[in-house]
N, C-alpha and C positions, 0 to 999 in steps of 0.2 A: 859457204856459211850453212851451216846447220840449220833446219826449221825448227820452229819451237814447239814442243810437243805439245799436244791438246791437252785442256784443261781434263782433270779426272777428278770425279769424285771420290772425297777423300774417305777413307774408312773408320768407323768408329773406331776409339783405341780401345784395347782388351780392357775389358770390367765396365764398360762407359754403360750407362743407361741412359732409357733414350730419357728426353728432359720431359718435364711433366711439372703440374704447377705446384709443386713443393722446391721447383726446382728452377723458378720462374724470381726475378728480382723482386725486391720489395717494393718496388713501383710499380711492377706489373702485377705481383698480387696486390693492392691497393686497387688498379685499376677495374680487376676479376669482381674482386668483392664489391667493390662500387656499384659497378652494373648489375648483379645481382640484388643488393639491396633494394636499388633500384625498382625492379620490376616488381619484388614480394610487396614495396610500396606501393604501385602502381595497384595491384589488385585486391590490396586490403582494402584502398582507396574505392574503387569498384565497388567490390564486395559491402563496406559500411556505407555507400553511398547509392544504394539502387537508383536505377530511372523510374520513372514513374509507373511502367508495368511489369514491374521486377521483384515490388513487394512480397505479390502472392505467389511466385513462386519461387522465394528465397524462402518462406513459410511451410511452401509443400516441402523442400530440399530439407526441410528440418522433420517433418514428419516423416520424410522418407527414410533418415538417420537413426531414427525411432523403433520403426519397423524393422530395420535392420539392424536393431540393437550397438549403434555407432554410438549413442548417445539414450543418457536414462531419461525415461519420460519426464522427470522435474526440468533437467536439463534443457529439455525441450522450452516446457512453459514457461521456463525463467529466458530464455535467449528470446521465446516472441512476446515475451513481457518488455524487455530492454527494445526490441526493432519499434515496436509499436508505443512505446515510452517518450520516443523521439517526437511524435506529432501529436503529444496532450499537453495543453494548458492546465495550469492550476485553475481553471473553473470545472475542469472535467472529474476531478478529485474533492473538491472542498464540500465541504456540508454548512449545506445552506444558512444564513441566518435566522428563519421562523426554527430550525433545528438546532439550532447552538445552546449550551449550558453554559451560562452565562452565572456570576456572581455580581449580586449589588454591594458596592463599597459600602453602604449605608446599612445592610443588615445587619444585627447586632450576630455574635460569634455562633450561638447554636443553632441560630436558621442556614449560617454559610454551615456549619459541620452538618446538617443535615442533608442539603443540598448535593455535598460531600459524598456522603456514605450512600448519598440514594442511586448517585448516578454513576460513583465509582471511576473516577478518571485524576489522573496525577497533577492534571493542570490547567485553571480554568481560567479565562477572559475575565477583566474585571469592569464592569460600567457605571459612572457615576450619571445621575439624571435619566439619561435616553438611555438603551440599549443600546443603541449607533454610536456613540459616544465610549469608544473601550481609553481605559485609562493606562492599564499594565494588565500581564498577568501573575498570578497566583499560583504558586508551588504548594501541593499541601502540604508537603513537610516544612512547610515557611509556616501555612496557617498554625499549624500544634506548636507550635512557639510560642502561641497568644496563652497557652493552658497553663505553661510556666512563669510569662511575664505578660499578664495582661494590661500592664501598662503601654505596652510596645503598640505603636500607631499601625493598623494596616496599610497603611498606605507607603509606612518605610521598607514594609514586604514585599511589595510589587516589584515584578521584574517590567524590563523597558519591552515595548510593543515590537515585533514587528510587521511594517507593510508591507505586501505586495499587489501587483493588479494583479487580475485575473487571467489576461493573455499573458504572462508570465512564465515559459515551459515547465518542465517537468525537469528535463535534464538540471537545467539550470538552479531550479530549486532545491533541488538533491545537491547540488556542490555547494549551494548558499547554505544548507544548515548545517553541513558537515563544517566548513569553514568557521562559520561562527558559534559551532556548539548551540543550535537555538533549534527547538523542536516541534515550535509553534509558528505561526506564522495568521494576520488577519487578513484575508484579500478585502479589497477594495474595486466596485468596476470603474471603468471609464470615465464618469462623473465623479465619482472619490467619495462613493455611497458605500455602505459593509454590506459585501457581499457573502459571504462568508467567511470560514476559517478553517487552515490545510495544519498539517502534522505529518510528522517526519515519518510517520507508520504508513497514512494514507500514500506516502507517494510511494514507500517499498513495496507495498501489497499491490502495487499497478506492473511489478517486477516477479515478485514469488508467491504472488496470493496471500491467503488469510493467514495472520500473523496470530498463534496463539498466544495469550498470556496469562497470568495467573488465575486471574478469572474465568477463562474458562476450561472445559472440563473434558477429562481423557474418556476416549472407550465409549462414550456415552452414558455415565456414570452422573447423578447429582445433579439434572440439569433440569429440574425445576428446584424453585428453592420461594419458602413463603417471606415476602418481603413485611416490614414491620407495620405497613398499615391493612397485613390482613392481603393485601393482593398476589400475585404470585410470578416470577422471574422464570420464564419457560425459554432455552436453548430453539434456536431455530430449528437447528438438526435431531432435535428430539422427535422421537416415533409417535406419528398420529394413535399407535393403542395407548402408546403408557399416559398420552394427553388423557385419552378416553378413561382410562386407569384414575387417574387422579384425578377429575373432575367430572366423572359419573357422568360424561358425555357418549354420545354416538357420531363421533366424527369421521366421516370415512374414508376404508383405507386401501380400496380397490384402484385408487388411481395414482395417490400418492402415497410415498412412506411418510416421509418427514411432516412436522405442522408447519416448518417453514413453506413450503411449495405450493401447499394447501391455501395458506392465507396469498401466497405471490398471486395465486389463481383468482382469489377474489378480486382482486386490482388489476388484475390482467399487466400486471408490471411486479419488478419489486418495491416494494415500498420504501418510502423514507423514512428516516425518524421525525418520530412526532404523530406520524399517520395511522390512523384508528379504522377498524373495519370490525363488524361481529360477524362472526360464524359459528353456527349451531348454539346459538347461545350463550357465546363465549366473547368478552372483548378485547379484542388486542390491539395492542398499544406497541406499538415498535422505539423499543428506547436507542437499538442503536445495530443500524446497517452498514455492511462493509462488502468490498470484495464482490460485487455483484448478489448478496446476499442476506437474511437477516442474521443479526447473530443473537439478539436477546428479543422478546416479546414479555413486554407489561400483562397480565389475563387476570380478567376479572369476571363475572359472571354477571349478564347482560342483565340492566333493574330490571325487566318485564319478564326473565326467565325466574320461577322460584328454582329455589335449590333444592332437589332432588332426596327424599328423606330416606336415611342408608338404614 
């Protein structure tokens, strides 16, 4: 009886190719892809949820990527803004109550229109009786309807008010703004008192930085305007030399280039809307401050400073 021959490895048939991922069965391919996806998701979670000591390292990595020209400077700033915004609350970006521009429901039309022209906002909180009793939001385009139809009641033009707590995260607030198609919210503190207001522009500027609008000047041109009351509206990035020329003053130009930097030095910080300081015989009142800088000043000559003869 013959002994069985030992098993020999089978040679591949002529023309056969080694097995690769394309020759795997659908179930095997699905399992491989699922494993890869889990690995990628885990890495993303680790990236987006850094440990308590890794945020600075992550920001340093973005700076290194910019230095190696892998990303643009503006991209780095936006990514840093997204990372930092995750830890910010509504209270970090609000316009405080004393600096809010409000409209009184009982004011005559001419007075309302004057306030709109002076502040140049597109929407205003409206109060009744007390300033902290906000009853609605008025769009400027709705206010103009009263010119054609004076018989309209201003109350019927008001939009509903959205109230949010000052502890609400900016991420959640931005999502609410987008889903509700609303651009302004009134912020209240833990006791239910009025803390300020916040707009979608305030939130977005935490990511992208300063957002220019149709009232902002380009290339430094036309940064000084004469207002109806005779005062001047001066952009914060106006050159100090231009301010000296316009007001015939001698403000120092050796340490700062812009008037915003000079005024901020007097305060020791970035001033907020409504704050006033006198510098070099000029009275600077902050009209708008955003993005860590003053956008507009209202400038008048100090009362005790005579106007030089020309």
